[in-house]
N, C-alpha and C positions, 0 to 999 in steps of 0.2 A: 443351815439356810439353803433353800433351793437355788438352783442355777437359773438366774434371771434371764440368761441368754435364750432359754427355751420359750420365753414369753415376749421376745422381740416381735413386734407387730409385722414387720417386713418378712421375717423368717417364717412366722406363722402363716402369713398369706401365701408365700411361695409353696409351703407344704400343702396347703389347701388346694392350690392350683394343680400341684402334682397329683394329688389324689383324684381330682376331678378331670384330669386330662386337659386342663386349660393351658394355653400358651401365653408366655410373657410377651409384653409389647416389643421386647428387643429380639425375639426369635426371628430367624430368617429362613425362608424357604429356598432351598438350593438343590441343584442337580450335580452330582459328581461328574466332572468333565472327563472325557476320554483322553484329553491331552491338555497340557498346560504350557504356558510360555515362561521363559526365564531369560533375563538379560543381566549381563555383568558389564558395567561401565567403569573404566579406569579414568577417574576424574575427581575433581574437588566436589564434595557432596552438595555444596550449594548450587553448583552449575546444574546438577541433575534435579535437585528439589525445585528450582525455579521453573522447570519445564513440566512439572506434574500438576494436574488440575486440582482445584480446591475440592476438599471433601471426597477424595477418590480412593483413599487407601484404607483397607480394613485393619491391618496390623502393621505397626512399625516396631521392629525389634532390633536394638542396637547395643553394641558394646563399645562405647567411645573410648578414645585414648585417655589415659589417666594422668598425662603430663609427667611421666617418670623418666623421660629421655631414653626409653628403650630403643627407639629408632627415630628416623627423621619424621615419622608421622606422629610422634609422641612428645613433642616439645612446643610449648606455646608460652609467650611472654605474659599474656593476660588470658587465662583459660576461660573465664566466664564471659568475657567480651566476645571471644570466638564462639563459645557454646551457645550463647543466646541467639545467635543468628540462625543456627540449624534448629534450635528448639522452636522458634517462632515459625519457621517454615514447616516443621513437622506438625505443628498445631494446625496450620492452614490446610495441609493436604490430608490430614486425618479425617475420616468420615465421622458423622455424628454418633454412630454406633461402634466406632473403631476403638482400638487399644494401642497404647504406646508403652513399650517395655524397655527399660534402661538398666543394663547391667553395670555394676560399679562396686566400689569399696569405700570404706570410711577410715582407712588407716593411712591416708596420704596427706594429712593436714600439713600446711606450710604456706609460705608466701605465694608460691606459684601453684597452689593446690588444684588438683584436678579430680578431687574425690566427689562421691555422690552427695555429700552434705552440701557442697556448693550448688549443685544442680537442684537439689530439693529446696534450698532456700530461694533460689531464683524462681522456680516454678510456683512456689507457694505465694510469694509476694508480688510477682510481676506477670503472672499468667492466670487463666481461669481453669487450668487443668485440675482434675480431681484425682487424688491419690486413693486408689482402691485397696491396694495391698502393698505392704513391704514384705517381699518373699525372701526367705533365708535359704540359700543353697548351701547345704551342709555336706561336708565330705570328711572322711576319716584320714585320708592321706595328704601329706603336705610337709613343708620344711619345719625343722625344730627351731626353738628360740631360747635365749638365756636371759634377755633383758625385758621380756614381756611374755604374755601367754601366747603360745603358738597359735597362729590363725588357722581355723578350719571351716571358714564359711565366707561366702560373698553375698552381697545384697542385690536384690532385683526389685526395682521400683516399677509398679504398674499404675499407669495413669489413663484417664479417659477424658473426653471433652464434655460428655453429658452422662446422665444416669441411665441412659438407654443403651449402654454398651452391650455388645454381644459377648456371651460367655457360655461355653458348653462343658459343664462339669462332668456330665456322663462320659464324655470321650476320654477323660483322664482319671476316672475313678480307679482305685487300687482294689483288686479282687481280694476277698477274704479267703483264708485257707478253709478247707472243707469243714473242719471241726467248728471253727468260729462261725462259719456260714450257717450250719445246722443249728447252733445255739441261738444265734440272733433271729433266725426265722421262727423260733418258738416264742419270741418276745412280742406280745401283742401291742406294745407301745411303739414298735418300729414298723416303718413302711416296708413290706416285703419286697416291693419292686426295687426300692433303693438298696436294700440289703443285697439283692441278687446282683445289682449293678456294681456294688463295691463301695468303699468308703472314700470320702473326701480326702485327698492327699494332704490337706492343710497347707499353711503357708511356710512350712519347713520341709524342704525337699532333700532327702538323703540320696544323693546320686554321686557316685564316685568321680573324683577329679581324674583327668587323664594322666596316667603315668608316662614316663619318657618313652617306654617301649610299647605303648598302647597301639593296637592295630588301627585305631581311628586316626592316629597322628598323621598330619599331612605337611607339617613343617612350620606352621605359624606359632609365634611366641605365646600368644594368649588364647589358643584354641579352646572352645567350650565343648563339652560332651554332646553328642547327638541327642541323647535323651532329655537333657535340660531344655534344649531348643524345641524338641518335639512336643514337650508338654505345653510350652507357650503357644506354639503354632496350632496345635489341635484344640486347645481350650479357648483361644481368643480370636480365631479366624475360622472360616468354613471353606469347604472345597469350592474351587473356582474363584475365590476372592483374591485380592491382591495384597501381598506381603512385601514390605519394603525394609531393606537393611542397607543403610548408606555408610556403614563402617563394616563392610562385608568381611574383611580379614581373611579367615580361613575358608569362607564360603559355606560354613555349616548350615546357615539359614537356607541357602539355596538348595542344598541336597535334601533337607527335610521337606521343603516345599515340593520338590519333585516327587518324593515318596508319598506325601500326604495330599497331593493333587491341589496345590495352591499355585497361582501365578506369582512370580517373584521378580522383583527389581532389586538388583545388587549394585552397589557402588563402592569403590575404594580407590584411594590415591596410589596404592602400592601395586605395581604391575604383577607382583608375585601372586596376587589373588587369583589370576587366571590359572596358574599351575596348581594352586591349592584346590580350587574347585574341580579341576580335571582329575586330581588324585582322589577326591571324594567320590566322583562318579565311577572311577575304576573300582574303588572299594565297594560301592553300592552294587555293582555288577557281580563282584566276587561273592557277595553275601546273598545273591539271588533276590535282591530287592528290585523290583521292576516297576516302571511307570513310563507312560508315553509323554514325551516332552520335546520341545524344540527351542533352540536358542534364537533370539532375535536381537537386532540392533535398533529396532524401530520402537521407541518409547510410546508413540501414539497408539500402537497396536494393542496395548494393554487397556485402553480406554474406549475403544470402538465398541459400539453396541450392535 
């Protein structure tokens, strides 16, 4: 039986638009800015969210606490009652073509559960958010186990407010090796322009988890690799747009936004986030990654036209 996904009307129409050079209604015209703004606020996330205008944020990327009592910021008596407050605020500030990405896991079930299943249940039944993809971040390194299968992945839930969400697949395509590229270019069924750009990375991302001695490490307990956040930022926002991370933690979102020329609003209740972000900036300079940026304490400066 043939693969019916090839006959999906939406997929077919997008391929046709690509061949004809037409633009999707969600495409955005932008100019790469010479400089971007970044703000890190040490505060309760709701205090910051309440001061952000409606429909103003292009991308929200967050790794919320899992309620595991890892630290003072990771303990809640009623997790979902707490979470639904920032979920509703996130929906309010997200732009109509914006994206909301939530990192999580599904192995923390229990009475005080803070796992992604709880958040998915709430967003499905109590909000109008659309689940675009459940992305699997797969890694080969991790702890062993004897009473269950050792975990080697985390889930990333990608939501939008509308079906007009911004997405730039070309920015995150994976290049083919030379032999594969030459072979595919000979296949008349394939679009040579897309072949040259590379393949869709799919919703399973094999990106290594940070080892304890990784040079990326800045000291945070749940730090995510730069390349995981980079793929989210590049594909779901555009240069000059505003990215929000109100559980900033290690500050990884901030440093990626600097490198990729996005404006970034960071918030965290842990004062250590300042040191973590500064360490990221030191690492960036060592790796000769340069970008013009300035720190600001003025939230309104992000929304002035």
